[in-house]
C-alpha positions as CSV (number, residue, x, y, z in Angstrom):
1,M,26.6,41.0,32.3
2,P,24.7,39.6,29.3
3,Q,26.7,37.6,26.8
4,K,26.7,38.7,23.1
5,I,25.9,35.9,20.9
6,D,27.2,36.2,17.4
7,I,25.6,34.5,14.3
8,S,27.8,34.2,11.3
9,H,26.4,34.8,7.9
10,R,27.0,31.1,7.0
11,T,24.8,29.9,9.9
12,V,22.1,32.4,8.7
13,V,22.6,31.2,4.9
14,F,22.5,27.5,5.9
15,T,19.2,28.1,8.1
16,I,17.6,29.8,5.2
17,L,18.4,27.3,2.8
18,F,17.4,24.5,5.0
19,L,13.9,26.0,5.6
20,L,13.5,26.5,1.9
21,S,14.3,22.9,1.2
22,L,11.8,21.8,3.8
23,W,9.2,24.1,2.1
24,L,10.0,22.6,-1.3
25,V,9.8,19.1,0.0
26,Y,6.3,20.1,1.3
27,L,5.2,21.4,-1.9
28,I,6.5,18.4,-4.1
29,K,5.6,15.5,-1.4
30,D,3.0,14.1,-3.9
31,L,5.8,13.6,-6.5
32,L,8.1,12.4,-4.0
33,I,5.5,9.9,-2.9
34,I,5.0,8.5,-6.6
35,L,8.9,8.5,-6.8
36,F,9.2,6.2,-3.8
37,V,6.6,4.1,-4.9
38,S,8.3,3.7,-8.3
39,L,11.5,2.8,-6.4
40,I,9.5,0.1,-4.5
41,L,8.3,-1.4,-7.6
42,M,11.6,-1.2,-9.3
43,S,13.1,-3.2,-6.4
44,A,10.3,-6.0,-6.5
45,L,10.6,-6.4,-10.2
46,S,14.4,-6.2,-10.4
47,P,15.1,-9.8,-9.7
48,L,12.9,-11.0,-12.6
49,V,14.4,-8.6,-15.1
50,K,17.9,-9.8,-13.9
51,F,16.8,-13.4,-14.4
52,F,16.0,-12.7,-18.1
53,V,19.2,-10.5,-18.6
54,K,21.2,-13.7,-17.5
55,F,19.8,-15.2,-20.8
56,K,21.4,-12.6,-22.9
57,I,18.2,-11.1,-23.5
58,P,18.2,-7.0,-24.0
59,K,17.4,-5.1,-20.8
60,T,14.7,-3.3,-22.6
61,L,13.1,-6.5,-23.9
62,S,13.5,-8.0,-20.4
63,I,11.6,-5.2,-18.7
64,A,9.0,-5.6,-21.4
65,T,8.7,-9.4,-20.6
66,T,8.5,-8.9,-17.1
67,Y,5.4,-6.3,-17.6
68,I,3.7,-8.8,-20.0
69,I,4.3,-11.8,-17.4
70,I,2.8,-9.7,-14.5
71,I,-0.1,-8.8,-16.7
72,G,-0.6,-12.2,-17.9
73,V,-0.5,-13.7,-14.3
74,L,-3.2,-11.2,-13.3
75,S,-5.2,-11.8,-16.3
76,G,-5.1,-15.5,-15.6
77,V,-6.1,-15.1,-12.0
78,V,-9.0,-12.7,-12.9
79,T,-10.1,-15.2,-15.8
80,I,-10.3,-18.1,-13.3
81,I,-12.4,-16.1,-10.8
82,L,-14.2,-13.8,-13.0
83,R,-17.3,-15.8,-14.0
84,P,-18.1,-16.8,-10.2
85,L,-17.1,-13.2,-9.3
86,V,-19.2,-11.6,-11.7
87,E,-22.3,-13.9,-11.0
88,E,-22.0,-13.5,-7.3
89,T,-21.3,-9.7,-7.6
90,S,-24.2,-9.2,-10.0
91,R,-26.5,-10.9,-7.4
92,L,-25.0,-8.9,-4.8
93,V,-25.8,-5.4,-6.7
94,L,-29.3,-6.4,-7.4
95,S,-30.0,-7.4,-3.9
96,L,-28.7,-4.2,-2.5
97,P,-31.8,-2.2,-2.6
98,P,-33.9,-4.7,-0.9
99,T,-31.0,-5.4,1.6
100,I,-30.7,-1.8,2.3
101,G,-34.5,-1.6,2.8
102,Q,-34.4,-4.5,5.3
103,V,-31.6,-3.1,7.1
104,F,-33.4,0.2,7.5
105,N,-36.3,-2.0,8.9
106,V,-34.1,-3.6,11.3
107,V,-32.2,-0.7,12.6
108,N,-34.8,2.2,12.1
109,I,-32.6,4.5,10.2
110,D,-34.2,7.4,8.5
111,K,-34.2,6.8,4.9
112,S,-34.3,10.5,4.0
113,V,-30.6,10.9,5.3
114,L,-29.5,8.3,2.6
115,Q,-31.7,10.0,-0.2
116,S,-29.9,13.3,0.7
117,E,-26.6,11.8,0.6
118,L,-27.2,10.1,-2.7
119,T,-28.5,13.6,-4.1
120,K,-25.0,15.1,-3.1
121,L,-23.2,12.1,-4.6
122,S,-25.0,12.7,-7.9
123,G,-24.2,16.4,-7.8
124,N,-20.5,15.6,-7.4
125,I,-20.3,13.0,-10.2
126,F,-18.2,15.3,-12.5
127,S,-15.6,15.7,-9.7
128,I,-15.4,12.0,-8.9
129,T,-15.1,11.2,-12.8
130,F,-12.0,13.7,-12.9
131,A,-10.7,12.1,-9.9
132,L,-10.9,8.7,-11.5
133,F,-9.3,9.9,-14.7
134,D,-6.7,11.8,-12.5
135,N,-5.7,8.6,-10.8
136,L,-5.5,6.7,-14.1
137,L,-3.2,9.2,-15.3
138,T,-1.1,8.7,-12.1
139,I,-0.7,4.9,-12.5
140,I,0.4,5.3,-16.1
141,F,3.1,7.8,-15.1
142,L,4.0,5.4,-12.1
143,L,4.5,2.4,-14.6
144,V,6.4,4.5,-17.0
145,L,8.7,6.0,-14.2
146,T,9.3,2.4,-13.0
147,Y,10.3,1.3,-16.5
148,Y,13.0,4.1,-16.7
149,L,14.2,3.3,-13.2
150,L,14.6,-0.3,-14.1
151,L,16.2,0.6,-17.3
152,E,18.8,3.0,-15.7
153,R,19.2,1.1,-12.2
154,E,22.8,0.3,-12.4
155,N,23.8,3.9,-13.7
156,L,21.7,5.6,-10.9
157,E,23.3,3.4,-8.1
158,N,26.7,4.4,-9.5
159,R,25.7,8.0,-9.8
160,V,24.6,8.2,-6.4
161,A,27.6,6.3,-4.9
162,Q,30.0,8.6,-6.7
163,L,28.4,11.6,-4.7
164,F,30.1,10.3,-1.6
165,I,33.9,10.4,-2.2
166,G,35.8,7.7,-0.3
167,R,32.8,5.8,0.7
168,Q,31.4,4.6,-2.8
169,D,31.5,0.9,-1.9
170,R,29.6,1.2,1.2
171,I,27.0,3.4,-0.3
172,R,26.5,1.1,-3.1
173,K,26.1,-1.9,-0.4
174,S,23.4,0.2,1.4
175,I,21.6,1.0,-1.9
176,V,21.5,-2.8,-2.6
177,Q,20.2,-3.5,0.7
178,I,17.4,-0.9,0.4
179,E,16.4,-2.2,-2.8
180,E,16.3,-5.9,-1.5
181,K,14.3,-4.9,1.6
182,L,11.8,-2.7,-0.5
183,G,11.1,-5.6,-2.9
184,S,10.7,-7.9,-0.2
185,W,8.2,-5.6,1.5
186,L,6.0,-5.4,-1.6
187,R,5.9,-9.2,-2.1
188,G,5.1,-9.5,1.7
189,Q,2.2,-7.1,1.2
190,L,0.9,-9.2,-1.4
191,V,1.1,-12.4,0.7
192,L,-1.0,-10.4,3.4
193,S,-3.7,-9.6,0.8
194,V,-3.9,-13.3,-0.3
195,I,-4.0,-14.5,3.4
196,I,-6.7,-12.0,4.7
197,G,-8.8,-12.7,1.4
198,A,-8.6,-16.6,2.0
199,L,-9.5,-16.3,5.7
200,S,-12.4,-14.1,4.9
201,F,-13.7,-16.6,2.3
202,I,-13.2,-19.4,4.6
203,G,-14.9,-17.8,7.5
204,L,-17.9,-16.4,5.2
205,T,-18.5,-19.9,3.7
206,I,-18.5,-21.5,7.2
207,L,-21.0,-19.1,8.2
208,G,-23.1,-19.6,5.3
209,V,-23.0,-15.8,4.1
210,P,-23.9,-15.4,0.6
211,Y,-21.6,-13.7,-2.0
212,A,-18.6,-14.9,-0.1
213,L,-16.3,-14.6,-3.2
214,P,-16.8,-10.7,-4.0
215,L,-16.8,-10.2,-0.1
216,S,-13.6,-11.9,0.5
217,L,-12.0,-10.2,-2.7
218,I,-13.1,-6.7,-1.1
219,A,-11.2,-7.9,2.1
220,G,-8.1,-9.0,0.4
221,V,-7.9,-5.7,-1.8
222,L,-8.5,-3.5,1.2
223,E,-5.8,-5.0,3.0
224,V,-3.6,-2.6,1.5
225,V,-5.2,0.2,3.3
226,P,-3.7,0.1,6.8
227,V,-6.1,0.4,9.9
228,I,-9.4,1.3,8.2
229,G,-9.1,-1.3,5.3
230,P,-10.2,-4.2,7.3
231,I,-13.0,-2.1,8.9
232,I,-14.4,-1.0,5.6
233,S,-14.3,-4.5,4.2
234,A,-16.5,-5.8,7.1
235,I,-19.3,-3.4,6.3
236,P,-20.8,-5.1,3.2
237,A,-20.6,-8.7,4.9
238,I,-22.2,-7.3,8.0
239,L,-25.2,-5.6,5.9
240,V,-25.7,-8.6,3.9
241,S,-25.8,-11.0,6.9
242,L,-27.9,-8.6,9.0
243,T,-30.9,-9.3,6.3
244,I,-30.8,-13.0,7.2
245,S,-30.4,-12.8,11.0
246,P,-29.1,-10.6,13.5
247,F,-27.4,-13.4,15.2
248,L,-25.5,-14.2,11.8
249,S,-24.5,-10.4,11.5
250,L,-23.0,-10.7,15.0
251,G,-21.1,-13.8,14.0
252,V,-19.6,-12.1,10.8
253,A,-18.8,-9.1,12.9
254,L,-16.8,-11.4,15.4
255,M,-15.2,-13.2,12.5
256,Y,-13.9,-9.9,11.0
257,F,-12.8,-8.7,14.5
258,V,-10.9,-12.1,15.1
259,I,-9.3,-11.8,11.6
260,Q,-8.4,-8.1,12.2
261,Q,-6.8,-9.0,15.8
262,L,-4.7,-11.8,14.0
263,E,-3.9,-9.5,11.2
264,N,-2.6,-6.8,13.7
265,H,-0.8,-8.8,16.3
266,L,0.3,-12.0,14.5
267,I,0.1,-11.8,10.7
268,V,1.3,-8.5,9.7
269,P,4.3,-8.2,12.2
270,Q,5.5,-11.8,11.5
271,V,5.2,-11.6,7.7
272,M,6.8,-8.2,7.6
273,K,9.5,-9.2,10.1
274,R,10.3,-12.1,7.8
275,A,10.1,-9.8,4.7
276,V,12.0,-6.7,5.8
277,G,13.5,-7.8,9.2
278,L,11.9,-5.3,11.2
279,N,10.7,-5.9,15.0
280,P,7.0,-6.3,15.1
281,L,6.8,-3.4,17.6
282,V,8.6,-1.3,15.1
283,V,6.1,-2.0,12.3
284,I,3.3,-1.3,14.6
285,L,4.9,2.1,15.7
286,A,5.9,3.0,12.1
287,I,2.2,2.5,10.8
288,A,0.8,4.6,13.7
289,V,3.4,7.4,13.2
290,G,3.0,7.3,9.3
291,S,-0.9,7.5,9.5
292,R,-0.6,10.5,11.8
293,L,1.9,12.4,9.6
294,L,1.0,11.8,6.2
295,G,-2.6,10.0,6.5
296,F,-3.4,6.8,4.2
297,A,-0.1,7.3,2.3
298,G,2.0,7.7,5.4
299,A,0.5,4.5,6.8
300,L,0.8,2.4,3.6
301,L,4.5,3.5,3.0
302,A,5.3,3.6,6.8
303,V,7.1,0.3,6.7
304,P,9.2,0.9,3.8
305,I,10.3,4.2,4.9
306,A,11.2,2.7,8.3
307,V,13.2,0.0,6.4
308,V,15.2,2.7,4.8
309,I,15.8,4.8,7.9
310,Q,17.2,1.5,9.6
311,I,19.5,0.5,6.8
312,L,20.9,4.2,6.7
313,A,21.0,4.5,10.6
314,T,23.0,1.1,10.8
315,E,25.4,2.1,8.2
316,I,26.2,5.6,9.9
317,I,26.6,3.6,13.4
318,E,28.8,1.1,11.9
319,E,30.8,3.7,10.1
320,R,31.3,5.8,13.3
321,K,32.4,2.6,15.3
322,G,34.9,1.7,12.5
């Protein structure tokens, strides 16, 4: 005799609310990503803000000073490398047309294909300009949001902890751990970019490839793009070296392949393990899963998301054991 299954009204309401919540999260996922990035920036900048607050400097002025110092450091680095970078980049840009022509002659690619693609690109110049303007607004919004998160950091921690009656101290401790790990992750990512850029510059210089500085700078910047970043950064160097010698281009391709293997299997896992305390295998799996679920943004934020999940899971397990 078939059994009768009763579903309470509470279960139906809970299911509907849960599905609506998932739908809402999907609709505002871009905003949630920006908020998460702001939390990462807040976590990375908090130690410097605390340092200034210790000297009785008002918090608003401490945050502004932190922004000024970071902008000043970046401006100083740019000033130091700007002249050689501009000179080499200018020569690289001016040499691109003959370089592309030589590449076409070497690999026998139909030039009409490139011309048609350039025509399409010029036709989409308005959409490209709008996208750049939209990204600029996003960056400004990100910096402003980070500023207010830094300003209200302690109040936000207390308000979130007060939502969990009887466990305020444990929740506050977990929030502090999450902030520390997120800040360490961002600093570790900057270290990775410097390492990859330096290795690329050394390798290109040893091989005698021209325009080593801008090409290595491209490699360092694209290091923040998981998986495809190192591949994209290798293309300009291979094209430039191909105009000099096919054997040189093979050497450059091999150099970038070795750097990528070191990055994937040694540098990234070890740096991230020290920065966030994650197992190297977990780092690799997190990046793979994140890229599959959310594409570029998911791959880029996979490690900090895994850090948050690890801390929360550890807290839940310890609480149940206790």
